[in-house]
N, C-alpha and C positions, 0 to 999 in steps of 0.2 A: 300443137306444142311438140309432140313427139317427132313430127317431121322436121321441125326447126332444129331440135337437138341433134337428130341424125345428120342433117345437112352440116351443122356446125362441126360435129365430131368427125365427119368424113373428109375434112380438109387434109391435104397432104402436110406432113409435119414441117417440111422445109418451106412451104408456101405460107405458113401461118405467121402473122405478126400480131402480137397482143397489145392492145391499147388500154389506156385508162377509160373511165366511164365517158369521157367527152370525146373519145376517139381521136385525140390529138397528140398523145404522147406514148412512146413505147414503154414497156414495163421496166421497172427498176428492180435490180437484183443485188442483194448483198451476198458476196462469196467469201466464206470464212474458212481458211485452210492454213495450218502452220507450215506445211511443206511448200517451200518457195516455188520449186519447179512445177509441182502439181497445181498450185494456185495460179501461177502465171499462164499455164496452159489452159486451165478452165476459164479464166477471165478472157483470154484471147479468143477462144472458141465461141463464147457467149457474145462477146462484142461483135465478132464476125457474123454471128447469126442475127444481129440487129438489136441487141438489148443494151440498156444502160447498166453498167456493172460497177459496183464499188467493192474493193477488196479489203480484207482484214487478215492479219497474220496470226491472230490469236483470238480466243474467246473474249478476253478483256477488251481488245480493240474493237471487236465486233459489237459488243454491248455499248461501247462508247459512241459508235457510229449509228447505231440503230435508233430509228424513230418510227413509231407505229404508222404514221401518216406518210412516210417517205418511200417505203419499199413494198413491192408487190409480192416478192418471194425472197426467201433466205435459203442459201445452201451452206451447210456447215459439216466439217469433218467431225466425227464422234470422238476420236482419241486425239486430244491435244493437251499439252502441259498447261497448268493453271486451271482456268475454267474449262471443263470438258464440254464436249458437244451436247451431252445429256443435260448437264446443268444449264447450258445456254438455251437449249430447247425449252426447258421448263420456264426460264425467265421470259423468253420471247412469247410463249403462249399466255403467260400472265399479262403481258403488256398488250398483246394483239391476238386474241383467241382464234380469229378467223384467218390469220396469216398462214399461207402454205409454207412449210419448211421441208426441204429435202436433206436427208443426212447422208454422208459419205462413210462407208464402212469397207473393211477388207472383205473380199468375196467369201472367205472362209467363216467369217463371223456373222452367221445368220441370226443367232440368238440376240446379239446386240441390236441388229436391225429390227427385229420383232419388238424388242423392248422400246426402241425409239418410236415405232409406229403406235404402240400402246400409249406412249407419252404424248402423242399428238402430231408426230411427223406425218406428212401426207404421202411420202414415198422415200425410198432409199436407193442408192446407187453404189455398186461395188467398184473398188479400184484395184488395178488400173482400169480406166474406162475410156472408150473412144469418144471422139467429138460427136458423132451422130447419136450415140447412146445418151450422152449428156443433154444435148439439145432436145432430144425426144422426151426425156424425162421432164425437162423444164416446160416444154410446150404442153404436155399432158397435165401438169399441175396447174398451169395458168388457164388451160381450157376448162378444167374442172371448176376452178374459181369463177370463171366467166359464166359457166352454166348455172352455178348456184345463184349468181347475181341475176341472171335472166329469169330463173324460177321465182326469185323473190319479187322481181318487177312484175311478173305476171300475177302473183298473189295480190300485190298492191292494186293492180288494175282490176282484178276480180272483186275486191272489196269496194272499189269506187271511192276510197278514202285518200289514198296517197296521191301526191303530185310529184312529178319529176323534178329533181333538184339538179340543175345544170351548174357544174363548177369545174375548174381546172387548178385553182390556186391552192397552195399549201395551207393557207389560212382556213379555207373551207374544208379541206381534207381533215384538218385538226378538229374542226367543229363536228364533222360527220363521225369521226372516231369517238369523240366524247358522247355524242348523241346515241350511237349504237351501244355504247357501254352502259349509259344510265337507263336506256330503254328497258334493259333486262330487270332492273329493280322496280319496286312499286312506289318509290319515293316521289314526292311533289317536286316538280322542276320549274324553275323560273327562267324564262327565255327573255333576254334583253336585246335591244338593238334599235336602230333608228327606224322610223316609219318607212315601209316599203322594202326593208332589207330581207324579208322572207321568214319572219318569225312563225307564222302559221304553218308554212311548209315544214319547218323544223318540228313543230308540235305534231304534225301529221306523221312524220317519220318516226318520232318517239312512239306513237301509238302502233304503227305498223310493225315496228321492230320488237314490240313488247309481247309478253304472253297474252295480252288482252286484244291482240290484233283482230280476232274474230268477233269482238264485241263492238258496240256503237262508238262513234266518235262524234261528240256534240260540241258545237262552237257557240260561245256567248261573247258578245262584245259589250262590255260594261259601259262604254262611252256612247254606243249607238242606241241604247235603250232608255226610254223614259224612267227616271229614278223611282216614280211612284208605282211602276209596274215591275221593277226589277226583282223585288223580293218574291212576288208571286211567280215570275218567270223562272227564277232560280230554284226556289224551294217548293213551289206548288201551293195549292189551296183546295179546301173542300167546298162543295156547293153551299152557298149561303154564308160563307165566311165573312163577307163584306158586301156592301151594296154593289150590285152589278155582277156578283159571282153567281151566275145562273147555272154554271156547270163546274164540276171539279176539274182541277188541272194537276197533272202529274208533276210538272216542273222539270227543269233541265238536268238536275242532279239524278233524279230517278230515271229519266230517259237514258242517261249515260251509265246506268247500272251494269256492271261487269265489263265496262269499257273505259273510255277516257273522256273527261270534260276539259275542254280548252277554254279558259277564261281570259280573253284578251282585254287589254287596257285596264289591268287590275288596279292601277293607281287611281282610276276614276270611280271605283266602288265606294259608295257612301259609307261614312263611318258607322252608321247604324247597322249596316249589313255586314260589316267586316267581322263583328263578333259572331254572327251566325255562320259565316264562312269558317272562322276559326274552330267553331264547335264541330262542323262537319269534318274538318281535317283531323281533329283530335279524337272525336268519339265515333266517327263513321255513322252518324245518324243525321237525319234531316228533320227539322221542326216545321211541319206543314201547317199553314194558316188554317185555323178551324178544326184542327185535329188534336186530341188530348195527348196522345202518345207519340213520341218520336218514331220515325220510320228508318230502319237500318238501310244503308246503301253501301254497295261495293264499287267504288269508283276511284280511278286514278286521276289526279288533278294536275294539269299543266297550265301555268299562268304566264302572261307576257305583258311587257310594258316598253314604251319608248322613252320613258322618263327615268331620271335618277331616283329610284325608289327610296334610297337612304335619305336623300334630301327631302323627299316628301314626308318621310317619318319625322325628320328633325323639324319640319315646319308644322307638325302636329296634325297633318291630314291623313296619316296612315298609321295604324296600330303597330307598335314596335314588336309585340308578341306575334302578330300575324306575319310581319315581315320575316322574322326568323323562322317561322313555321313553313312558309312557302319557299324560302331560299335554302332548301336542303342541297340542291345542286343548281348552279347557275350556268346557263349556256348563253354565251354572248355571240350574237351574229354580227360579224364585222360589216361596216358600210361598204358599198361598192367601190368607193374611191380608195379603200384600203386593200382591195383585192382586184386590181385592174386586169389580172390574167383571166378573170371570169367574163370580162366584157365581150370578147370576141365570140366564144361559144354561146353565150346567152343571146347575143344579137343574131347569130345565125339560126338559132333555135326559134326565136320569136318571128323573124322574117319568114322562115319556112312555115311556121304555124299560121301566120296571117296571109300567106300568099294565095290562099283559096285555090289550091291545085296548080298554080303556076310555078315554074322553075325560076326563082329569082336569085340572082347572085349578088354578093356584096363586094364592091370594089375595094382595093386596099386603101385608097384615099379616104373612103368613108370610115373604115375601121380605124384608121389613124385619127380621124376627127373624134370618133366616139371614145377612144382611149385617152384623149386629152381633156375631156369634160369631167367636171367634179361630181355630177349626178347627185344633187341634194335629195332627190326623191328616190334614189337607190334603184333597185331592180324594177320596181313598179314604174318609175319614170322611163327607164330604158325600154321596158315592154311597150309603154304607150308610144314612145318615139318610133320603135320598130313597126308598130301597127300603122302609124302614120306613113312611114316610108313604104310599106307594102301596099297601102291603099293608093298612094300617089305615084307609084312606079309605073311609067308608061309602057315599058317593054320587058326585057329580060333581066334588068338590073335595077336595084334601088339607087337613088342619086343623092349626092351631098347637097344639092340644091333644095331637096325636099326636107332637110332637117328643120325642126321648129325654129322660128325666129329667136335670135338671142343665144343660139347654141354654138356660135363660132368658138371653137376651142382656143383660138389665139387670144380671145378676150377673157377666158376663164383663168382665175388664179390657180397656180399649180399647188400641189399638196406635198412638196418635198422639203419642208422645213427650211434649212439654210442653203439649199441648192440655189445656184444663180438662175435668173429667169431665162427661158428659152429664147434664142435669138429670133427676131422677126423674119429674117431672110433664110431661115432653115439651117440645118446642120447635117453632117454625115454620121449616120448611126454606126456605120462600119468604123469610121475613124474614132468615134466615141468609145466603142467597144474595145478597139485596139489600145487606146490610151488607158482605159480602166484596167485591162489585163497587165499592161506594163507597170502601172503604179502598184498593183497588188503584188506582182512578182518582186518588185523592188522592196516592198514592205516585208515580204517573206524571204528576203535574201535569196531569191531565185529558186526556192523550194516549190516545185510544181504541185506536189501532193498537198502541202499546206495552203497554197494559193487556190487550188481547186476546192478545198474544204471551205475556205473563206468565201469564195464566190458561189458556194452551194451548187456546184455542178460536178459530175463525174470527172475523174482525172483524165480519162482518155478524150473527153470532150474539150477540156482545156488544152491538152497537147495538140489536138487537131486544129484548134483556133490559133495556137501559137505558130504552127506550121503554115496555116493559111495566111497569117499576117506577117510572116517572116520574122517572128520574134525568136531570137536565139536563146537557147538554154544557157544558164550560167554554169561555167565549167568549175 
């Protein structure tokens, strides 16, 4: 571990490029500075260093642009009219406690820099500053963040509980931000989503990110267990409590004491046991079969379902009081067809995992096919498909021909609402992108900043693409 950290830290500053957890995107930076010349110079230098930078001319504009799941680092001046840098720092830390923030101060104002560090800033930089000094500060902050993530990943591996969650999409980044926030509380969490979307992975992350991470993580699937054994399995029994009870059983709730119990397929829990579950959640005690006194338990409960639980309540198959008790915080995991940006990194991860030591590549044509499918089985279906591709791959690359029968993307209905169907003879993605940019610029009366915001990309990226496609700026 120490060797890995030393190797990571010893990289030359100008050689380091920081990526998201998928290793596919450069870090996003929000640069907030009311001085126009200083802002332009800082943004230019960071963009030249390879970062995606969004600029803001005031604290108010910075707050309006900020989203906890969008930026990896914020740089802000301290002294600004309106919302000051210190006020901005406080608000940013409330929204994203782990976000690294670098503050800009005058060299002479050391006291203000110290105050900012106490308020949660990771570093400060005095102005005027050189390009190299700015880039070095940014790289150190991002390195530090990366090292923290690596240490957390190693802790997860050491516990043997966590599973790697591969994602690139903004939708999943929002989910992870919410998960990490609710993990710190001890409230019951309801995880919803279609079958195969990754609900158990989310539950495991909640446990690992919580103060209970050193405790047990116990999984119970209410749908996979015989209903006549479920009560004993959950709550335990004493020896001789019923015919066939030759030995005492602790039960899953007591097994999870000081940790987390993940109760999957909660909608399948029989009505008779729902009252007992409600008692555990409210009173923190377990009624053990054959035992006169209830047994105290200290357990955090995370439940999951792929059904519309409110509809199940309305149908009379689920207690309304239990529904409101477990739905303290709901985490909805989006289906794979709603986060297609995750398909490529997931596919590469699964193919590598099932390659059995071989170096298997994935051709672009196969990625294109995977992106067009609807994946009703979600991540689980994609995983099974990638396992098949890896098994059948004859040489160094997986093949489109080895996709499961019936997975021809051209036969799959798209999921784009009112969008027209894709032409059978193909289309030019470059031409499509150019036309979209032209239409958005026309809609925004040629305002590049507003168009970039609408397209959800940095302004300099849009400017580059306009130059690439020969799209003239409106005078």
